[in-house]
C-alpha positions, 0 to 999 in steps of 0.5 A: 663700619666696614664696607666691601664692594665687589663687582660681578657680571655686569657693565659697572654702570652702577659704580659709574652712576654712584660717581655722579653723586654731587653735593656731597659726592659718594666718597665724602658721604661715606667718610662723613658717616664714618663708613670705611670703604675697605675695597672697591675694585674700580676705585681702590688702589690695593690689588693682588696680594693686598686684596687677597690678604684683606679677603682672608682677614674677613674670612678669619674674623680678623677684619669685621665686615659690616656691609657687603655690596655686590654689583652685577649678577652672580654667574652660577654656570657651568653646572653650578660651579660658578667657574665662568667668573673667577676672582683673579689670583684666588683660584676661586669663583666669585660665586664661592667668594660671595657665599663665604663673605656673605656669612660674615657680613652684617648686611648684604646689599645688591646694587643694581638690578643685575645684582638683585634679580639677574638683570641684563646679564640674565637676558636671553638663554642665560647660558651663564646661569646669571642670577641675583643674590637672593632672587632669580628674576621674580622668584626667590632663590639666587646665589644665596639661599631664600632663607639667608639673613645677614648677621643683623637679621636682614635679608639681602637689601635690593637697591634695584635700578639699571643703573641704580640712582646714586641717592638710593645707594648712599641713603641705603648705606646711611640708614644701615649705619644709623640702624634705621633700615628694618625689614618692614622698610623693604617692599615684597621684592626687598627694595627700600620703600623710601624710593619704591613707595612712589612711581616714576610717573609721579612728577613726570613732566609729561603728566598733563599730556597723560591726563588728556591722553594726548600721546606722542607717536614718535620719539622726540615728540613731547606728548605722553609715551604710554599709549604708543611708545612703551612707557610704563612709568605708571607701573614702575616703582621708583622716584626718578622724577622726584629725585632726579638724576644729575640734578635735573634728569630722568628717562622721561624728562629726556624724552625716552619711555620708562622701562621699569628698570627697578623690576625683575625681568624688565630686560625681557618685555617680549617687545621693543622698549619703545612699543606699547603692546595692545589688545583690540587697540587697548594698551595692555600695560595699564596703570597698576592700580586702576581697573581697565574699564575705568581707565578706558572710560576716563581715557575717552572723556579725556581725549574728547576734552583735550585742549587744542594747546595740549593736542598740538604740542603732543605731536611736536618736539617743542612747545608750539602753542603756549598757554593762553593768558586770560585777560580780565574783563574791564 
């Protein structure tokens, strides 16, 4: 199975994240699955005329292309030409190359939120007209048409995340190799369900504080960050705290609020990432599957029942009150 990886407009962070895969690493995973990496601009030795010959071979049908991975947003500007980003030495824009290569690909995979929905590259006025492969933010329609399908019948597979987790990428590729990733295994935003059917909130180490609404007021405090510090882990579709990063990490485990980076338009929340918007003192961003009235009633009861240990620890940067050891009565 042949895989071609292109890097478009972005920081390259998804490749850096992929290289953090361990036991096995990403290259060993691909080799073990018999997935042949034809070329990656940051990892491959081939350059110049060698790469041009490879691309021409794919377009002519001489070299089969089973998976096309694209990292980074696609720039359509100026005026739909894509010429804000040229593929060096070819005289053609990356937009043109992606459209031509996608037609020949068995599957097309967007790696990271820039490639899937536009991401950070599309923030602000978006003067470069940066878009995802098949989405422009929440809206269908990006560099490829809304009706685009790879040769094997699937739309663009959106492995969203900023950066995306290495396990999400390798597991997607392994499922494609095994033929087990169907359209039914994708959510409405075309993200693989194996990592979006859970929330970043699940297995968060701050969940005990969340249950009692014992909230941190500043970064570095260990209380829940939803009420004051902008955490939207209760709305973010991802398994970050179950499938941790680099063996043990996640945003909330590191003391930073979840910013829902697997979602379209996360890059423009219209407030600071560390600020919780409120209306009449009530957080606007409540858990996605809980009615507001229920949440407020439960929050009031929880706060009233908060143990002293949890209340004091929430405002500290480390555990100051350990759990009580109950002694059996003699």
